[in-house]
C-alpha positions as CSV (number, residue, x, y, z in Angstrom):
1,M,-37.0,51.0,-26.5
2,N,-35.8,52.8,-29.6
3,F,-33.4,55.8,-29.4
4,K,-32.3,58.0,-32.3
5,P,-28.6,58.7,-32.6
6,K,-27.4,62.2,-32.1
7,P,-26.2,64.1,-35.1
8,G,-22.4,63.9,-35.5
9,D,-21.8,61.4,-32.7
10,G,-20.2,58.8,-35.0
11,S,-23.0,56.3,-34.4
12,Q,-22.8,52.9,-36.0
13,I,-26.1,51.3,-36.3
14,G,-27.6,48.1,-37.7
15,A,-25.5,45.2,-38.9
16,V,-22.4,46.5,-37.0
17,F,-23.9,45.3,-33.8
18,Y,-25.6,42.2,-35.1
19,E,-23.7,39.7,-32.9
20,E,-24.0,42.0,-29.8
21,K,-27.7,42.3,-30.3
22,R,-28.1,38.6,-30.7
23,E,-26.1,38.0,-27.5
24,L,-28.4,40.5,-25.7
25,E,-31.5,38.7,-26.8
26,T,-29.9,35.3,-25.7
27,V,-29.1,36.7,-22.2
28,L,-32.6,38.2,-21.8
29,A,-34.2,34.9,-22.8
30,D,-31.9,32.7,-20.6
31,L,-31.4,35.0,-17.6
32,L,-34.0,37.8,-17.5
33,S,-37.0,36.3,-19.2
34,R,-39.4,37.9,-16.7
35,P,-40.0,41.7,-16.4
36,S,-37.8,43.1,-13.7
37,N,-35.6,46.2,-12.9
38,M,-32.6,44.2,-14.0
39,E,-34.2,43.4,-17.3
40,R,-35.2,47.0,-17.9
41,L,-31.7,48.2,-16.9
42,L,-30.0,45.8,-19.3
43,R,-32.3,46.7,-22.2
44,Y,-32.0,50.4,-21.6
45,I,-28.2,50.6,-21.4
46,C,-27.7,48.3,-24.4
47,D,-30.2,50.1,-26.6
48,K,-28.4,53.4,-25.8
49,Y,-25.1,51.8,-26.6
50,F,-26.3,50.5,-29.9
51,C,-27.6,53.9,-30.9
52,G,-24.3,55.6,-30.2
53,Q,-25.5,57.3,-27.1
54,A,-23.2,55.8,-24.5
55,S,-22.3,59.2,-23.1
56,D,-25.9,59.6,-22.0
57,I,-25.9,56.4,-19.9
58,K,-25.9,58.1,-16.5
59,E,-27.4,57.3,-13.2
60,Y,-30.0,60.1,-13.3
61,R,-31.1,59.3,-16.9
62,I,-31.4,55.6,-16.1
63,A,-33.6,56.4,-13.0
64,L,-35.9,58.6,-15.1
65,E,-36.1,56.7,-18.4
66,A,-35.7,53.1,-17.4
67,F,-37.2,53.0,-13.9
68,G,-39.7,55.8,-14.2
69,R,-38.5,58.0,-11.4
70,S,-39.6,61.6,-11.3
71,P,-37.4,64.5,-12.3
72,D,-36.6,65.4,-8.7
73,F,-34.8,62.0,-8.4
74,D,-32.0,62.3,-5.8
75,P,-29.3,59.5,-6.0
76,S,-28.1,60.3,-2.5
77,V,-31.6,59.3,-1.2
78,D,-32.7,56.7,-3.7
79,S,-30.0,54.1,-4.6
80,I,-32.1,52.0,-7.0
81,V,-29.8,52.4,-10.0
82,R,-26.7,51.4,-8.0
83,V,-28.4,48.5,-6.3
84,E,-29.9,47.1,-9.6
85,A,-26.6,47.6,-11.4
86,H,-24.8,45.6,-8.7
87,R,-27.3,42.8,-8.9
88,L,-27.1,42.7,-12.7
89,R,-23.3,42.8,-12.7
90,N,-23.2,39.7,-10.3
91,K,-25.8,37.9,-12.3
92,L,-24.0,38.4,-15.6
93,T,-20.7,37.3,-14.0
94,R,-22.3,34.0,-12.8
95,Y,-24.0,33.5,-16.1
96,Y,-20.7,33.7,-18.1
97,M,-19.0,31.4,-15.6
98,Q,-21.6,28.7,-16.2
99,Q,-24.3,28.7,-18.9
100,G,-22.8,31.3,-21.1
101,A,-19.1,30.4,-20.7
102,N,-18.7,29.3,-24.3
103,H,-20.5,32.3,-25.9
104,R,-18.4,34.2,-28.4
105,I,-19.5,37.5,-26.9
106,H,-19.8,38.3,-23.1
107,I,-21.8,41.3,-21.9
108,V,-19.9,43.0,-19.1
109,L,-21.1,45.8,-16.8
110,P,-17.9,47.3,-15.4
111,V,-17.6,48.3,-11.8
112,G,-18.2,51.9,-11.2
113,G,-20.0,52.6,-14.4
114,Y,-23.2,51.8,-16.4
115,V,-21.9,51.6,-20.0
116,P,-22.0,48.0,-21.2
117,Q,-19.0,46.3,-22.8
118,F,-19.1,43.4,-25.2
119,H,-16.0,41.3,-24.9
120,R,-15.2,38.8,-27.6
121,H,-13.9,35.4,-26.4
122,T,-12.3,32.6,-28.4
123,T,-14.3,29.4,-28.5
124,E,-11.2,27.3,-27.9
125,L,-11.4,26.9,-24.2
126,S,-8.3,25.4,-22.7
127,P,-8.3,22.6,-20.1
128,S,-9.2,24.0,-16.6
129,M,-6.5,21.9,-14.9
130,E,-2.8,22.5,-14.8
131,E,-1.7,19.9,-17.3
132,K,0.4,21.4,-20.1
133,M,-1.5,21.8,-23.3
134,P,0.1,20.3,-26.4
135,S,1.5,22.8,-28.8
136,Q,0.5,22.9,-32.4
137,E,3.7,21.0,-33.3
138,Q,2.6,18.2,-31.0
139,I,-0.8,17.7,-32.5
140,P,-0.7,15.2,-35.4
141,P,-2.4,16.3,-38.6
142,P,-5.8,14.6,-39.3
143,A,-5.8,11.7,-41.8
144,V,-6.7,12.7,-45.3
145,A,-9.7,10.6,-46.5
146,E,-10.2,12.2,-49.8
147,T,-9.1,10.5,-53.0
148,I,-6.9,12.5,-55.4
149,P,-8.1,12.6,-59.0
150,P,-5.7,11.8,-61.8
151,R,-3.5,14.6,-62.8
152,R,-4.2,16.1,-66.3
153,P,-1.3,17.1,-68.6
154,V,-0.2,20.7,-68.3
155,P,0.2,22.6,-71.6
156,L,3.9,23.6,-72.3
157,W,3.2,27.4,-72.4
158,I,1.6,27.3,-69.0
159,G,4.5,25.4,-67.6
160,L,7.1,27.9,-69.0
161,G,5.0,30.8,-67.6
162,G,4.8,29.2,-64.2
163,V,8.6,28.7,-64.1
164,I,9.3,32.4,-65.0
165,A,6.8,33.6,-62.4
166,F,8.3,31.3,-59.8
167,V,11.8,32.7,-60.5
168,L,10.6,36.3,-60.3
169,L,8.8,35.8,-57.1
170,T,11.7,33.9,-55.5
171,G,14.0,36.8,-56.4
172,I,11.7,39.3,-54.9
173,A,11.3,37.2,-51.7
174,I,15.1,36.9,-51.4
175,W,15.6,40.7,-51.8
176,L,12.9,41.4,-49.2
177,F,14.5,38.9,-46.8
178,V,18.0,40.4,-47.2
179,R,16.6,43.9,-46.8
180,E,14.6,43.1,-43.7
181,G,17.5,41.3,-42.2
182,A,19.7,44.3,-42.7
183,L,17.1,46.5,-41.0
184,A,16.7,44.1,-38.2
185,R,20.4,44.5,-37.4
186,G,19.9,48.3,-37.0
187,E,18.0,50.4,-34.6
188,E,15.5,51.5,-37.3
189,S,13.8,48.2,-37.4
190,V,13.2,48.3,-33.7
191,H,11.6,51.8,-33.9
192,K,9.5,50.7,-36.9
193,A,8.2,47.7,-35.0
194,V,7.4,49.8,-31.9
195,N,5.7,52.6,-33.8
196,V,3.0,50.3,-35.2
197,L,2.2,48.6,-31.9
198,V,-0.1,50.5,-29.6
199,G,-0.3,53.6,-27.5
200,S,-2.6,56.5,-27.2
201,S,-1.1,59.9,-28.2
202,S,-3.3,61.4,-25.4
203,D,-1.8,59.2,-22.7
204,P,0.2,61.3,-20.3
205,H,3.0,58.6,-20.1
206,A,3.8,59.0,-23.8
207,A,5.4,62.4,-23.4
208,V,7.9,61.3,-20.7
209,N,10.8,60.2,-23.0
210,G,9.2,59.9,-26.4
211,G,8.8,56.2,-26.1
212,T,5.8,54.2,-27.1
213,I,3.3,52.8,-24.6
214,I,3.0,49.0,-24.9
215,R,0.1,47.1,-23.4
216,I,-0.1,43.3,-24.2
217,M,-2.9,41.0,-23.1
218,A,-1.2,37.6,-22.9
219,G,-2.9,34.6,-24.5
220,T,-5.4,36.6,-26.5
221,K,-6.5,36.8,-30.1
222,F,-8.7,39.8,-30.8
223,A,-11.3,40.1,-33.6
224,S,-10.2,43.7,-34.0
225,S,-6.7,45.2,-33.7
226,V,-7.1,46.8,-30.3
227,F,-9.1,46.0,-27.1
228,T,-10.2,48.7,-24.8
229,D,-10.4,47.8,-21.1
230,E,-12.9,49.0,-18.4
231,L,-10.7,52.1,-17.7
232,G,-10.4,53.1,-21.3
233,E,-6.8,51.9,-21.9
234,S,-5.9,50.3,-25.2
235,W,-4.3,46.8,-25.4
236,V,-3.1,44.7,-28.2
237,S,-3.4,40.9,-28.5
238,D,-0.6,38.5,-27.6
239,R,2.7,39.0,-29.6
240,Y,6.5,38.9,-29.4
241,F,6.3,35.6,-27.4
242,S,8.2,32.4,-27.8
243,G,7.0,29.1,-26.2
244,G,4.2,28.6,-23.7
245,D,0.5,28.1,-24.4
246,P,-2.5,30.5,-24.5
247,E,-5.4,29.8,-22.1
248,V,-8.8,31.3,-21.6
249,V,-9.9,31.9,-18.0
250,P,-13.7,31.5,-17.3
251,P,-15.2,34.8,-16.2
252,R,-15.2,35.4,-12.5
253,T,-14.9,38.2,-9.9
254,F,-11.4,39.4,-9.0
255,A,-10.4,41.4,-5.9
256,Y,-8.6,44.8,-6.0
257,T,-9.2,45.5,-9.7
258,T,-11.7,47.4,-11.8
259,T,-10.3,45.8,-15.0
260,P,-11.3,42.1,-14.7
261,S,-10.9,41.7,-18.5
262,L,-7.1,41.8,-18.1
263,Y,-7.2,38.5,-16.1
264,L,-9.5,36.4,-18.4
265,N,-6.6,35.2,-20.6
266,R,-3.0,34.2,-19.9
267,R,0.1,32.6,-21.4
268,R,1.5,29.8,-19.4
269,G,4.4,27.3,-19.3
270,N,8.1,28.1,-19.9
271,F,8.1,31.1,-22.3
272,S,9.7,34.4,-23.2
273,Y,8.9,37.7,-24.8
274,Q,11.2,39.8,-27.0
275,I,9.6,43.2,-27.0
276,P,11.1,46.0,-29.2
277,L,11.7,49.3,-27.4
278,Q,13.0,52.7,-28.3
279,P,16.0,53.8,-26.2
280,G,15.0,55.2,-22.8
281,S,13.8,54.3,-19.3
282,Y,10.5,52.5,-18.8
283,E,8.2,51.3,-16.0
284,L,7.2,47.7,-16.3
285,R,4.0,46.4,-14.8
286,L,3.2,42.6,-14.8
287,H,-0.4,41.6,-14.1
288,F,-1.3,38.3,-12.5
289,A,-4.3,36.6,-10.9
290,D,-4.2,32.9,-9.9
291,T,-7.5,31.2,-10.8
292,Y,-6.4,27.6,-10.4
293,F,-4.8,27.3,-6.9
294,G,-6.2,28.6,-3.7
295,Q,-9.6,28.7,-2.0
296,D,-12.7,28.1,-4.2
297,N,-10.4,27.3,-7.2
298,P,-10.4,24.0,-9.2
299,D,-7.0,22.6,-8.0
300,G,-7.3,23.6,-4.3
301,G,-4.0,24.1,-2.7
302,G,-2.8,27.7,-2.2
303,E,0.5,29.1,-0.9
304,G,3.4,27.0,-2.1
305,S,1.4,25.4,-5.0
306,R,3.0,27.5,-7.7
307,L,6.6,28.9,-7.9
308,F,8.3,30.6,-10.8
309,D,10.9,33.1,-11.8
310,V,10.7,36.2,-14.0
311,K,13.8,37.7,-15.6
312,A,14.4,40.9,-17.6
313,N,17.4,40.9,-19.9
314,G,18.9,38.1,-17.8
315,K,18.4,39.8,-14.4
316,D,16.0,38.5,-11.8
317,L,12.8,40.5,-11.3
318,L,10.9,37.8,-9.3
319,S,12.6,34.7,-7.8
320,N,10.5,31.7,-6.7
321,F,7.5,33.9,-7.0
322,D,4.5,32.6,-5.0
323,L,1.6,34.4,-6.5
324,V,-1.2,33.4,-4.0
325,S,1.0,34.4,-1.1
326,D,2.1,37.7,-2.7
327,A,-1.5,38.7,-3.7
328,G,-3.0,37.5,-0.3
329,G,-5.3,35.0,-1.9
330,S,-6.6,33.5,-5.2
331,N,-8.8,35.3,-7.7
332,T,-6.9,38.5,-6.6
333,A,-5.3,40.9,-9.0
334,D,-1.6,41.3,-8.3
335,V,0.4,44.0,-10.1
336,K,4.2,44.0,-9.9
337,V,5.9,47.3,-10.7
338,F,9.5,47.7,-11.8
339,Y,11.2,51.0,-12.7
340,D,14.4,51.9,-14.6
341,I,13.7,49.1,-17.2
342,Q,15.7,49.6,-20.4
343,P,16.0,47.7,-23.6
344,A,19.1,45.5,-24.1
345,S,21.8,46.4,-26.6
346,D,19.9,44.8,-29.4
347,G,16.9,47.1,-28.8
348,Y,14.6,44.5,-27.2
349,L,13.4,43.9,-23.7
350,H,13.8,40.2,-23.1
351,L,11.4,38.8,-20.5
352,E,11.7,35.1,-19.4
353,F,9.1,33.2,-17.4
354,I,10.6,30.0,-15.8
355,S,8.5,27.4,-14.1
356,H,9.7,25.7,-10.9
357,R,6.6,24.2,-9.3
358,N,3.6,24.0,-11.6
359,V,3.5,26.4,-14.5
360,A,4.6,30.0,-14.8
361,F,2.1,32.4,-16.4
362,V,1.3,36.1,-17.0
363,N,-2.0,37.7,-17.7
364,A,-0.9,41.1,-19.1
365,I,2.3,43.1,-19.7
366,E,2.4,46.9,-19.5
367,I,5.4,49.1,-20.5
368,L,5.2,52.8,-20.0
369,P,7.8,55.5,-20.7
370,A,9.1,56.9,-17.4
371,A,11.7,59.3,-16.0
372,S,15.0,57.6,-15.1
373,G,15.3,56.5,-11.5
374,K,11.7,57.0,-10.5
375,M,8.4,55.3,-10.7
376,I,5.5,57.1,-12.5
377,P,3.4,58.9,-9.8
378,V,0.1,57.2,-8.9
379,R,-2.9,59.6,-9.0
380,I,-6.3,58.1,-8.3
381,I,-9.6,60.0,-8.0
382,A,-12.3,58.0,-6.3
383,G,-14.6,58.3,-9.3
384,S,-15.6,56.3,-12.4
385,A,-13.8,58.5,-15.0
386,A,-10.3,59.9,-15.6
387,Y,-9.8,63.5,-14.6
388,K,-7.3,66.2,-15.7
389,D,-6.5,68.8,-13.0
390,A,-5.6,72.5,-13.3
391,A,-1.9,71.6,-13.7
392,G,-2.7,69.3,-16.6
393,R,-2.0,66.2,-14.7
394,T,-4.2,63.1,-15.4
395,W,-5.8,61.2,-12.5
396,S,-6.9,57.6,-13.1
397,P,-10.4,56.4,-12.2
398,D,-10.9,54.6,-8.9
399,Q,-8.9,51.3,-8.8
400,Y,-7.0,48.9,-6.5
401,F,-9.8,49.1,-3.9
402,R,-11.9,46.6,-2.0
403,S,-15.3,47.4,-0.5
404,G,-16.9,50.8,0.2
405,V,-19.4,52.7,-1.9
406,H,-18.7,55.2,-4.7
407,F,-20.6,58.4,-4.4
408,P,-20.6,61.3,-6.9
409,D,-20.6,64.7,-5.2
410,D,-21.8,67.3,-7.6
411,S,-21.4,70.3,-5.3
412,D,-18.9,73.0,-6.4
413,H,-16.0,72.8,-4.0
414,A,-13.7,75.7,-4.9
415,V,-10.6,74.1,-3.4
416,K,-7.3,75.7,-4.5
417,G,-8.9,76.4,-7.9
418,D,-9.4,72.7,-8.6
419,P,-12.9,71.6,-7.7
420,G,-12.9,68.5,-9.9
421,G,-10.4,66.7,-7.7
422,F,-13.0,66.5,-5.0
423,S,-16.1,65.9,-7.0
424,H,-16.3,62.1,-6.2
425,G,-15.5,59.9,-3.3
426,R,-15.6,56.5,-1.7
427,F,-17.2,56.0,1.7
428,G,-17.8,53.1,4.1
429,N,-15.3,50.6,5.5
430,F,-12.8,50.1,2.7
431,M,-9.2,49.6,1.7
432,Y,-6.7,50.1,-1.1
433,A,-3.8,47.9,-2.1
434,I,-1.6,50.2,-4.3
435,P,1.3,48.5,-6.1
436,V,4.6,50.3,-6.2
437,P,8.3,49.2,-6.6
438,S,9.4,47.3,-3.5
439,T,12.4,49.6,-3.0
440,G,12.5,53.3,-2.1
441,E,10.4,55.6,0.0
442,Y,7.2,57.4,-0.9
443,T,5.0,60.4,-0.2
444,V,1.4,59.5,0.2
445,R,-1.1,62.4,-0.2
446,L,-4.8,61.8,0.8
447,R,-7.6,64.2,0.0
448,F,-10.7,64.3,2.1
449,C,-14.0,66.1,1.5
450,N,-16.8,66.3,4.0
451,G,-19.6,66.1,1.3
452,I,-18.7,62.6,0.2
453,V,-21.0,60.8,2.7
454,P,-24.7,61.3,1.5
455,N,-26.8,63.5,3.7
456,A,-29.4,60.8,4.0
457,L,-26.8,58.6,5.8
458,A,-25.7,61.3,8.3
459,R,-25.6,60.1,11.9
460,G,-25.5,62.0,15.1
461,G,-22.0,62.9,16.0
462,G,-20.7,62.9,12.4
463,N,-18.2,60.6,10.8
464,V,-15.1,59.5,12.7
465,F,-12.6,57.0,11.4
466,N,-9.0,55.7,11.5
467,V,-6.6,55.4,8.6
468,Y,-3.9,52.7,8.6
469,L,-1.0,52.1,6.2
470,N,0.5,48.6,6.2
471,G,-0.7,48.2,9.8
472,A,0.6,51.5,11.1
473,T,-1.8,54.2,12.2
474,L,-1.8,57.3,10.0
475,L,-4.9,59.1,11.4
476,K,-6.6,58.3,14.7
477,E,-10.2,59.2,15.5
478,F,-10.1,61.5,12.4
479,S,-13.1,63.6,11.3
480,I,-13.2,66.0,8.4
481,P,-13.7,69.7,9.3
482,G,-17.0,71.3,8.4
483,D,-20.5,69.9,8.2
484,V,-22.8,68.6,5.5
485,Q,-24.3,72.0,4.9
486,L,-20.9,73.6,4.2
487,P,-18.5,71.0,2.9
488,E,-14.8,71.7,3.5
489,C,-11.9,69.7,2.1
490,L,-8.3,69.1,3.2
491,I,-5.1,67.3,2.2
492,K,-3.0,65.2,4.5
493,D,0.6,64.4,3.5
494,F,2.7,61.4,4.8
495,T,6.3,61.1,4.0
496,A,9.1,58.5,4.2
497,I,6.5,55.7,3.6
498,K,8.0,52.3,2.8
499,P,6.0,49.6,1.0
500,N,5.5,46.2,2.5
501,A,7.5,43.1,1.4
502,Q,5.0,42.5,-1.5
503,G,5.5,46.0,-2.9
504,K,2.1,47.3,-1.8
505,L,0.8,50.3,0.1
506,N,-2.2,48.9,1.9
507,L,-4.4,51.7,3.1
508,S,-7.3,50.9,5.4
509,F,-10.1,53.3,6.2
510,V,-12.0,52.0,9.2
511,P,-14.9,53.9,10.7
512,T,-15.4,54.2,14.5
513,Q,-18.6,56.2,14.1
514,G,-20.6,56.7,10.9
515,Y,-18.4,56.1,7.8
516,A,-14.9,56.7,6.6
517,S,-14.5,58.6,3.3
518,L,-11.9,59.6,0.8
519,S,-11.7,61.8,-2.3
520,S,-8.4,60.9,-3.9
521,I,-4.9,59.4,-3.4
522,E,-1.5,60.5,-4.7
523,V,1.7,58.5,-4.4
524,D,5.1,59.8,-5.5
525,Q,8.5,58.3,-5.0
526,E,10.9,60.4,-3.0
């Protein structure tokens, strides 16, 4: 298939995607050598991507142009695109865990979307077991086998010129060193370091206190300066660390996350970070997923196999932290949230990771400007793209969930002048594990819309379900008003909600008849 780029879309064609195209052909030869729906799907979405037409990669277009469906294709009746994308996603994951593990580029089909991503991986795979890797200082240099030719006499004028150049360069170096040392003692150097780091000016968190957003993927080295994850957030490669070792994690499936790329690298051992911050209050999010201990992992074990501490500016954030226990299993994304984080008097946030049993590690570090004394509100729309409501508030794409099916509802629900907040949903038997600070109480606002469950799946008696939060019943035998012919939506508020001991709001949507469904979730600290 050949697609022409649209005028003015900033397309980059040809040699720019040489490695990506080569990886596509390798995958097709190794994995999808015979014609199939998966082979047609992968070719179609990659060709569109290479031609700069990623915005056109939609379910309807895939059905018509890749699978030959007629223009009256109805995704609520025919799920071929979602089914084949699910099969392809799993097949690619298994491929890069085994045969393609050492490939420089991995093709990823993110959950909830059809736009392919091409992740660059280092070829220096670390040991899969928990032995500590030797640092560069511990690796002896290789023996030099070359013979050195006899030195030829250097003319006098060249020698004098070299001495003069050396003196000049040394003087310049000393001046720069003194100047930078003086700046480092002042606040200006901290601000300068922060301002060149990362952070999207369009990110809603940036306007809270004027601070810069910092997102670091631990243990990584990027070919380019910034990596964009599956939700469109920008991350920089590992920096500001001291000690520890980087490690690559073989691709796998992680529970409760739509950003598996965050958990494919880590820094481990005894290590620290000194992160420059502008004055102000911040929310700190630490991302973890244990891929070594627990069921189906190389080292077996589980709860109690790994214990470590995390400190911020000398104060305990996590003490004897048992990740497998906290996350509820291995290969499970676990986000720990802390608010009112501030830089120390020297203008840096000092994070320490201290091993007790086996090694400490972290996969990613996220620092967001926040109002003092409160966490940043959580706003999730059960769709595949971010959304800005009528009040200018940004809602994140669906995340933190397990199970259920995403369904786009394109009907125009004129609900309080804000139809977009109800345009997508999740239905089935599903749950969310939303990370929040472990202290405080929260208001949880759930939005429901009757049109989320496809008409083709309607059952006699409608859809009835229960909603539980950390084991307590929020809604019993609940059904959304209206019918599938005239969708109606509503909002349910629950106040004085406390998180569980792991700092999670575990919301379960369990059908008793038909399917449970949900449009969006909002969590705010009281």
